[in-house]
N, C-alpha and C positions, 0 to 999 in steps of 0.2 A: 504493499500500500504506499501512497505517497504521504509525505508530511506536510499538510497544509500550511501549519502554523510556521514552519521553516520557511516554506516557499513565500508565504505572505509578507516577510521581511523585505523581499525584493520589491514590493509594491508599495510606493509612498501613501497612495489613496487610502490605504487601509489604516493609516495612523489617524485619520479624521473620525471623529464622533458625530453620529446622527441621532440628535435629541438624547444625547447621553448614551447611547449605545454603539457598539462597534458597528462597522457597515458589514452586513451579511449580503453580498453581492450576488445575486441569482438571476442576473438577466444577461447571461454570456452568449446566448443565441443571437441577442442583438449586438452586443459588441463586448469585448474583453477588456479588462483593465491592464495597464503596461509596467513592465518591470523597469527597474534602473537601467538594466543593460541596454535596453531598447533607446531609452532617452538619451542616455551618454553616447551611445553609437551616432546618433542623430546630432547631438550637440557637437561633438568631435568633427563630424563632417563639416557642419557649417563653421565651426571656429578655424579649422586648419585646411580643409580641402575645397571649399565652394567654388565652383566654377561651372560654364556650361558644357557638359561633355561632349566629345565627338566634334567639338568646333574649335579651331584655334591650334598653334602649334607649340605653346608655352607650357611650362612644367606643371603649371596648375590644372590645366586642361587635362593633361595626361593622369595626374592624380584622380581628379573626380572621374574620369571614364573608367580607370582602373576600379575605382569603388562601385560604380554603378555596374559594371561588366562582372565583377566578382559576386556582387549580389544576385545577379541574374544566374549565374553559374551555380550558387549555394542554393537556390530556390528551385532550380531545375534538378538538381540531384536529390532534393528533399521529395519529389513527387516522380523520380524515376525517368525525367524527362532528359532531352538534349538542351544545352545551353540556349541555342538559337531557335528552340521551339517554345520558349518563354516571351510573351508580350506583356509589357507592363501597361495597366490601365489605371484608372480612378478606382475601381472596386469592382466587386462580381457584376454589378448591375451594368456596369459599362461594357464588359466583358461579353455579357450575354447579349447586349444591343449590337456589338461588334459582329457577333456571331450571326444574329438574326438578320441584320441589315446585308451583309455580304452573301450569306447563303441563300436568302430569298432574292437577292438582286439576279441570281444566276439560275434560280428554279425554273422550270417549264410552267408557264401559266396553265393554271386548272389543277397543278400538282398539291399532295397535302403535306401537312405539318402534323406530326403527333407529338402531343403532351400528355401529362398525367393530371388527374383531377386533384392531386396534392400540392401543385406548384405554388410557389412564391409569385407575388406580382410580376417581379423581374424577369421571370420565365415565363411569363403569359403575355403581358402587354407589348415587348418588343415584337414578339412573333403576329399578335394581332395588327399591329400597326404595320408591318410588313407584309402580311398577308393581304391586306386591304390594296396596300399600293400596288402589287405584283400578281393580283387576280389568284390568290391560294387559298386553300381551305385549311381550316384547323380542326383536328379531331383529337379527344381527351381519352386516354385509356382510364377505365373504371377502377375503383379502389372499394374494398369491402367495408363492412360497418366498422370494423375494428381498426380500420387505418391501413391495410397492407393491399398492395397492389394485386389485382387478380391475375396472376402469373400464368394460369393455364389458359388465359383468354388473350395472351399477349400475341402469339401468333396470328389469331384471327384479327387484333387490332392493328398489326402490321401487315396484314394481305392487302391493305390499301397502297401498299409500296410508296410511303411517304418520302419525301426528298430528304427530311430529317426528323429524328427523334430526340427531343430534348426533355431531359428528366433530372429531378432532383435526387441525389445520392442518399441524402438524408432530410426527411420532413423537418422544417423548422417549427411547425405547430404539433406535430404528433410524434416526433422522434423516430419515426420508421426508417430503418435502414434498408434499402432497396439494393438487391443484386445487381450491381452495376455491371459486373463481368457479363454475366447471362443476357443482360438487356442490351448491352452493346452487341454481343454476338448475335441476338436476334434480329437487332436493327441492320446490321451488315448482310446477313441472309435474306433480308427483304430489299437490299439494295440502298437502304438510308444511311445517311451520316448520323453519327451519335454524339451528342453533347450532354455534357454531364455538369449540372450545378452543385458543385463541391464547395459551397459556402459553409455548410454545416458537418462536412467529413474531413477535410484536410486539418482543421486545427485540432480535431478530436481522435484521428485514427491514422493507421499508416495508409497512405494512398500511393498506388503506383499505376502511373498512366499507361505503362505498357502490359501490366497485367490485366488491368481493366479493359484496354483496347479501344479506347474512345478516340474519336477525332478531335473534340474540343473538351476542355475542362476549366471552369471558371472557379475562382474563389477570392476573398478580400483579406488584406492584411489585417484589419483592425479587428476581425473576429479570432485571431490567433495571435494576440498579444502585440501585434504590430501598431503602427500608426494608422490614421484615417488618410484617405486620400490615395492609397495606394492598393491597386488590385493586380490580379494575374489572370491570364488567358493562355493555357496550353493550346498549340494549334499544331497538328501533325505537319512536319515539314512539308510534303509534298502538295499539300493544301496551300501552304502558304505562298507557293509560286503560282497557283491557278487562281485563287480567289483575289477578288479587287480590295483597295484599301478602303478603310472606314472613314478615317479624319484625313484631311490633305493639308498640306502647309510645308512648315520648315522641318528638316531633318529626315523626312520621309522620302524625299526626293533625290534624283541621282543627277536629273538635268531639267532645267527649265528654260524655256524660249517663249516668245511672244506667241507662238502659235501652240504649245502644248507643254508637257511634261512627260518625264519617264520617272520609274519608282526606284527607290533605294532597295538593296536586298533585305530579305526577311531577317529577322523580326522588326527591322527598323522601318519597314514598309508600313507597319501598323502602329508607328508610334511618332504622331505628328507632334511638333512643337518641343518646347523645353520640357524634358521629363522630370518627374518628381524623384531627383536623385536620392534626397534626404530620406524620403519615404522608402525606397528601394533598400537603401542602407539599414534603415530600422527594421523593415521587415526580415532582412537577411539575419539581423541580431535576434529577431524574435524566433527564427527557425533555429539557430544555434541553442537558444534556450531550451525550446521543445526537444531538440535531438538530445541535448544533455540528460534531460528527464527520462525520455523515451517514450515513443507514441504508444507502444504496447501497454506501458504502466499507465499512461494516461487515460487510454480508452478502457482499462479494466477499473481505474479508479472512478471514472464517471459513471460507467454502468452499474457498478456497485452502490454508488451513493444515490443514483437515481431510484434504484430499486428501494434503497432503505427510506427514500423520501416517500415513496408510495405507501411503504409499509406504515410509516408514522401518520401520514395524512389518511389512511383507509379508515380509521376509527371515527372520524368526524361525521356525524349525521348529515345525511343528503349528499355527501361528496361524489361527484361523477368524474371519472377519468377519461381521456381521450387518448386514443394510439395503443400500440402493443404494449404488452407488460413487459416485455423486454425489447429495449431498443437503445436508442443513444442516449444521452445525458440529459434528456427533456422530460418534464412531468407537466402535462396540460390537465387542467381540471376546473370544474365549477363546483360550487357549495350550494346545494338546493336552488331556490328562486333568486339568490343573492346576486346582484350585478357585479361582474368581475372588476370594475372599476372602483367599487365600494370596498370589495375584499382588498384589492390593491393598495387602497389607503390606509386600511389597517395596518398592513403589513410594514407600510413606510413609516408609520406612527412608531413602530417597533425597530426601526433601522434596517428593516429588510427590503431589498429591491426585487422584485419580480415584476415580469411584463404582463399587463392585461389589454385585450384589445381583439382585433382580427388578424393581427401578427402579419399584415401585408399578404393575407391569404384568403380573400373575402369568397371567392367561387368555393373553397373547400369549407369555409365556416358555414355558408348557406347550405351546402350538402349536409354538414352536421346537425343543421338545425340550430346554430347557435349565435347570436350576434357577437358574442365576445367570450374569451376564456381566460383563465390565469395561466401563466407559465413560468415554471421555475427551471432554470437551466443552470447546470454546474459546470465548473472547471476545475483546474488543478490546485487552486487555492480555497475551494469550499470544502467543509468538514462536516461531519455528523453533529456537531453542536450546532451549527448553523440550521440544519435539518430541524432539530429539536426546536428552536426559537421559531422557524416557521411554522411548524405543527401547533405550537402554543399560541402564534399569532392567529392562525386561522380557526382555532377551537374559539378564541376571543370574539372573532367576527362572527362566527356562526351563532354564538350565545347572545351577543349583542343585537344582531340585525335579523336572525333566524326566526 
């Protein structure tokens, strides 16, 4: 097991008191807190190496470029990719927008896109917008009442031979862990490209793009101890050559004339403008921090803590859980007829941060018949003691409001 108390010493925010209580931060599916090592790496970059990479012939540019590309290499190795297959974006949302835009641009009119009913808005809305723009159809693979994909129906779902199948690796609402390896294999057998939203998996478990066999994989830095404003898109090398750029302008060009332009080699073809070098450096430091702990240990800690959380909450009258009993480190629930926002305010009064609302997954919430749920999501610095505090707070909310 991990030692959350030891880990918390690396995170300055946990020195804060909220209404006299230590912060129990249980909203890690939304964003994670940042260790000193990440902040120090970014500070060191700005203090000693700041320059615009890939531009200029002086020493400082070479230093900035080296740190930017070293970060790319480190992050690539973390997910089993080649260095040139890593494209830096602002977040997973931008990564998915990039994929939706360039893939739909080349899809044949009238062809289909397959998603699932458990997708985050970031893996629905970009496809909807581009489908309208290019006369494409969107289909949704169905889920079961307990939140798992109907895997036996997937061959039939893919029989429409979609241009792309884009799905979440781990549901941010339900904690469902989808079999990405099998889904990508089925997608390729149908002739579809496979895109994986890994925003909730890369921070919490060992992810290897080669083993998964995906064509695209997206995740955000801020959900894995890194800074905001930096995201990653893995794109298979051969696709980088054939797909058009997303944004255009500086640094992604090879040559510009008054008549037109030619593109830089990948991955720079997809990185227009001055990049977030400090963000990449910070994310690389976050990767080092996670590797030092070990992704297998992190996944085990989260799953055991989430299971413990379910157990402690299960005694509250009227509580209802959503999603599979065994999944990722996410526990979604409601208490009787209490509104999730009211329950969340009780938690806040006790210094506990949980997420309440539709979790940017309104189609899924409508399918569940709920306008909102409470969500506790754990990470490396969370402990059983915080679970006890959450359970006590939820009991108080039920007793007071129920």
